[in-house]
C-alpha positions as CSV (number, residue, x, y, z in Angstrom):
1,M,17.6,19.0,5.6
2,K,19.2,15.6,5.7
3,I,17.3,12.6,4.2
4,F,17.7,9.0,5.2
5,D,15.7,6.2,3.5
6,A,14.9,3.6,6.2
7,H,13.6,0.9,3.9
8,C,15.5,-0.3,0.8
9,H,15.9,-3.8,-0.6
10,I,19.0,-4.7,-2.6
11,F,20.1,-7.8,-4.4
12,P,23.4,-9.2,-5.9
13,Q,23.9,-8.1,-9.5
14,K,23.4,-11.6,-11.0
15,I,19.9,-12.1,-9.5
16,A,18.8,-8.5,-9.0
17,E,16.6,-8.1,-12.1
18,K,14.8,-11.4,-11.5
19,A,14.3,-10.7,-7.8
20,S,13.0,-7.2,-8.5
21,Q,10.5,-8.5,-11.0
22,N,9.3,-11.2,-8.7
23,I,8.5,-8.5,-6.1
24,G,6.6,-6.7,-8.8
25,K,4.6,-9.8,-9.6
26,F,3.9,-10.4,-5.9
27,Y,2.4,-7.0,-5.4
28,G,1.0,-6.4,-9.0
29,I,3.1,-3.4,-9.8
30,H,5.5,-2.4,-12.5
31,M,9.1,-2.2,-11.3
32,N,11.2,0.6,-12.7
33,F,14.4,-0.2,-10.9
34,D,16.6,-3.4,-10.9
35,G,17.3,-3.6,-7.1
36,T,21.1,-3.4,-7.5
37,V,23.1,-1.3,-5.0
38,N,24.7,0.5,-8.0
39,M,21.4,1.7,-9.3
40,L,20.4,2.7,-5.7
41,M,23.5,4.7,-5.3
42,E,23.2,6.4,-8.7
43,L,19.6,7.4,-8.0
44,Y,20.1,8.5,-4.5
45,K,23.2,10.6,-5.0
46,K,21.3,12.5,-7.8
47,A,18.3,13.0,-5.5
48,G,20.5,14.3,-2.7
49,I,19.9,11.4,-0.2
50,N,22.3,11.3,2.6
51,G,22.0,7.6,3.5
52,C,19.8,4.6,3.5
53,L,19.1,1.3,5.3
54,V,19.5,-1.8,3.1
55,H,18.4,-5.4,3.6
56,S,17.2,-8.5,1.8
57,V,15.0,-11.5,2.8
58,A,16.0,-15.2,3.1
59,T,13.1,-17.2,1.8
60,V,14.8,-20.4,2.9
61,P,17.3,-20.8,5.8
62,A,20.3,-21.6,3.7
63,Q,20.2,-18.1,2.1
64,A,20.6,-16.1,5.3
65,E,24.4,-16.3,5.7
66,H,25.0,-15.5,2.0
67,I,22.6,-12.5,2.1
68,N,24.2,-11.2,5.2
69,D,27.7,-11.4,3.7
70,F,26.3,-9.5,0.6
71,I,24.7,-6.8,2.8
72,A,27.8,-6.4,4.9
73,Q,30.0,-6.1,1.8
74,S,27.6,-3.5,0.3
75,V,27.8,-1.4,3.5
76,K,31.6,-1.8,3.4
77,E,31.7,-0.4,-0.2
78,Y,29.6,2.6,0.6
79,P,30.2,3.3,4.3
80,D,29.3,6.9,4.0
81,M,25.8,6.1,2.8
82,L,24.6,2.7,3.8
83,A,23.6,0.9,7.0
84,G,22.5,-2.7,6.8
85,F,20.2,-5.2,8.5
86,C,20.8,-8.9,8.4
87,S,18.3,-11.6,7.3
88,L,17.2,-14.6,9.4
89,H,14.7,-17.4,8.9
90,P,12.6,-19.0,11.7
91,D,13.4,-22.5,10.4
92,M,17.2,-22.0,10.9
93,G,16.9,-23.3,14.5
94,K,17.8,-21.7,17.8
95,K,21.5,-22.3,17.8
96,A,22.0,-21.2,14.2
97,I,19.9,-18.1,14.8
98,E,22.0,-17.1,17.8
99,T,25.2,-17.8,15.9
100,E,24.2,-15.7,12.9
101,I,23.0,-12.8,15.1
102,D,26.4,-12.7,16.7
103,R,28.1,-12.9,13.3
104,A,25.9,-10.1,11.9
105,I,26.8,-7.8,14.8
106,S,30.5,-8.6,14.2
107,L,29.9,-7.6,10.6
108,G,28.5,-4.2,11.7
109,L,24.9,-4.9,10.8
110,K,22.4,-2.8,12.7
111,G,19.3,-5.0,13.0
112,I,17.2,-7.8,11.5
113,K,14.8,-7.8,8.5
114,L,11.9,-10.3,8.4
115,H,9.2,-10.6,5.8
116,P,6.6,-13.1,7.1
117,D,4.6,-13.1,3.8
118,F,7.7,-14.0,1.7
119,Q,9.0,-16.4,4.4
120,E,5.6,-17.8,5.1
121,F,5.5,-17.7,8.9
122,K,3.1,-16.0,11.2
123,I,4.7,-13.2,13.3
124,D,3.3,-14.7,16.5
125,D,4.2,-18.3,15.6
126,R,6.2,-19.9,18.4
127,K,8.9,-21.0,15.9
128,A,9.8,-17.3,15.3
129,Y,10.3,-16.7,19.0
130,D,13.9,-17.9,18.9
131,I,14.7,-14.9,16.7
132,Y,12.9,-12.5,19.1
133,E,14.5,-14.0,22.2
134,A,18.0,-13.7,20.6
135,A,17.3,-10.1,19.4
136,E,15.6,-8.7,22.4
137,G,17.7,-5.9,23.9
138,R,20.3,-6.3,21.2
139,L,19.0,-5.5,17.7
140,P,15.8,-4.0,16.3
141,I,13.7,-6.1,13.9
142,L,12.2,-4.6,10.8
143,F,9.0,-6.5,10.0
144,H,7.0,-6.3,6.9
145,T,3.6,-5.8,8.4
146,G,0.1,-6.1,6.8
147,D,-1.4,-7.7,3.8
148,T,-5.1,-8.4,3.5
149,R,-4.4,-11.3,1.2
150,F,-2.6,-13.4,3.8
151,D,-2.6,-14.2,7.5
152,Y,1.1,-13.9,8.3
153,S,2.0,-10.3,9.1
154,S,-1.1,-8.6,10.5
155,P,-0.5,-5.8,13.0
156,E,-2.5,-7.8,15.5
157,R,0.0,-10.7,15.2
158,L,2.9,-8.4,15.8
159,A,1.1,-7.0,18.9
160,N,0.7,-10.5,20.1
161,A,4.4,-11.3,19.8
162,L,5.5,-8.1,21.4
163,R,3.4,-8.9,24.5
164,D,5.7,-11.9,25.0
165,F,8.9,-9.8,24.3
166,P,8.3,-6.4,25.9
167,K,11.9,-5.3,25.5
168,L,12.0,-6.1,21.8
169,T,12.4,-3.0,19.5
170,A,10.2,-3.5,16.4
171,I,10.0,-1.5,13.2
172,A,6.6,-2.1,11.7
173,A,7.0,-1.2,8.0
174,H,4.4,0.6,6.0
175,F,2.9,2.6,8.9
176,G,2.4,-0.6,10.8
177,G,0.3,-2.5,8.2
178,W,0.3,-2.3,4.4
179,S,-3.3,-2.4,3.2
180,Q,-4.2,-2.7,6.9
181,W,-3.1,0.8,7.9
182,S,-5.9,1.5,10.5
183,D,-5.1,-1.8,12.2
184,G,-1.5,-0.7,12.5
185,E,-2.6,2.3,14.4
186,K,-5.1,0.3,16.5
187,Y,-2.8,-2.5,17.6
188,L,0.7,-0.9,17.6
189,A,0.6,2.9,18.2
190,D,0.5,2.6,22.0
191,N,3.6,0.5,22.2
192,P,6.6,2.8,22.8
193,N,9.0,0.1,21.4
194,V,7.3,0.1,18.0
195,Y,8.6,2.3,15.2
196,V,7.1,2.6,11.7
197,D,8.2,3.7,8.3
198,T,6.3,5.5,5.6
199,S,7.3,3.1,2.8
200,S,4.7,1.7,0.3
201,S,2.0,3.8,1.9
202,L,1.8,7.4,0.6
203,Y,0.8,6.3,-2.9
204,E,-2.4,4.9,-1.4
205,I,-3.4,6.7,1.8
206,S,-4.5,10.3,1.9
207,P,-2.3,13.1,3.5
208,A,-4.9,13.3,6.2
209,Q,-4.6,9.6,7.0
210,A,-0.8,9.8,6.9
211,K,-0.8,12.7,9.4
212,E,-3.2,10.8,11.6
213,Y,-0.8,7.9,11.8
214,I,2.2,10.2,12.3
215,N,0.4,11.8,15.3
216,A,-0.6,8.4,16.7
217,F,3.0,7.0,16.6
218,T,4.6,10.5,17.1
219,P,7.4,11.7,14.8
220,D,9.9,10.3,17.3
221,R,8.8,6.8,16.0
222,V,8.2,7.5,12.3
223,M,10.9,7.2,9.6
224,F,10.9,8.0,5.9
225,G,11.1,5.0,3.7
226,T,10.6,4.1,0.0
227,D,10.7,0.3,-0.4
228,Y,13.3,0.6,-3.2
229,P,13.2,-0.8,-5.9
230,M,9.4,-0.6,-5.7
231,W,9.1,3.2,-5.7
232,D,11.0,6.2,-6.9
233,V,12.6,8.2,-4.0
234,R,11.9,11.4,-5.8
235,E,8.1,10.8,-5.9
236,E,8.1,9.6,-2.3
237,L,9.8,12.9,-1.3
238,R,7.2,14.8,-3.2
239,L,4.4,13.0,-1.4
240,T,6.0,13.5,1.9
241,E,6.4,17.2,1.3
242,K,2.6,17.4,0.5
243,L,1.9,16.4,4.2
244,D,3.0,20.0,5.1
245,L,4.3,19.0,8.5
246,P,6.1,21.3,11.0
247,Q,9.8,21.6,10.4
248,E,10.7,19.9,13.6
249,D,8.5,16.9,12.9
250,M,9.8,16.7,9.3
251,E,13.4,16.6,10.5
252,K,12.6,13.7,12.8
253,I,10.9,11.7,10.1
254,M,13.4,12.4,7.4
255,Y,16.5,11.4,9.4
256,K,16.7,12.2,13.1
257,T,14.5,9.2,14.3
258,A,16.4,6.7,12.1
259,Y,19.8,8.2,13.1
260,R,18.9,7.8,16.8
261,L,17.5,4.3,16.5
262,L,20.4,3.0,14.3
263,N,23.1,5.0,15.9
264,V,24.3,6.4,12.6
265,N,25.1,9.9,11.3
266,F,25.5,10.2,7.6
């Protein structure tokens, strides 16, 4: 069976170690990997992974263009394994957002990554609507969703925004709400334009809970993800196997749903 990891963060070599450790501090976990694309490729080739989606997050507007150049270059270096999402920031302004989305598409990037907790904006804040308006019908947006410590990225806030952008395709990471998994199901599962990934979830929720969320969203809208460099893909594969899903459902989650959404075939 093919395997595609739909949630990987990567960083330029010179800042990767620091960036990775800062993520670890933010979430209170030990980081075993440095967040470089070289380590990602080494690990994933050994694990038999066919491809993965890579992205990074602009914590200030000025970072977005540089990040997108880096992601596009990484994809260019590993075209047989990587697909990339661009980064945007709500404070860039409407014109800059529209220009950067056009540029990201020209670079071959497949979507947009936003992390409201890192970028400190509420998903349903009107200042973020310029991004949604420019992306609607053009690119999916991968949102970090859920964190009981903050009030930026709740599943309910994403549901609020999607009511105003009914044609926007959203990927709600972490089964729709990290540390708020039941709210992810409650607020997002009925929206056919919402996809979810399994990243940063299987270590905490039970197999029964995971299967409940998979059934709620359906395997046609669930994608395997690890949140590299936070978790080891080999352990995430082991936890996914423990779900003991039907072969057809497993194939959709492990690669078919992502391939269809991103229009890739590794």
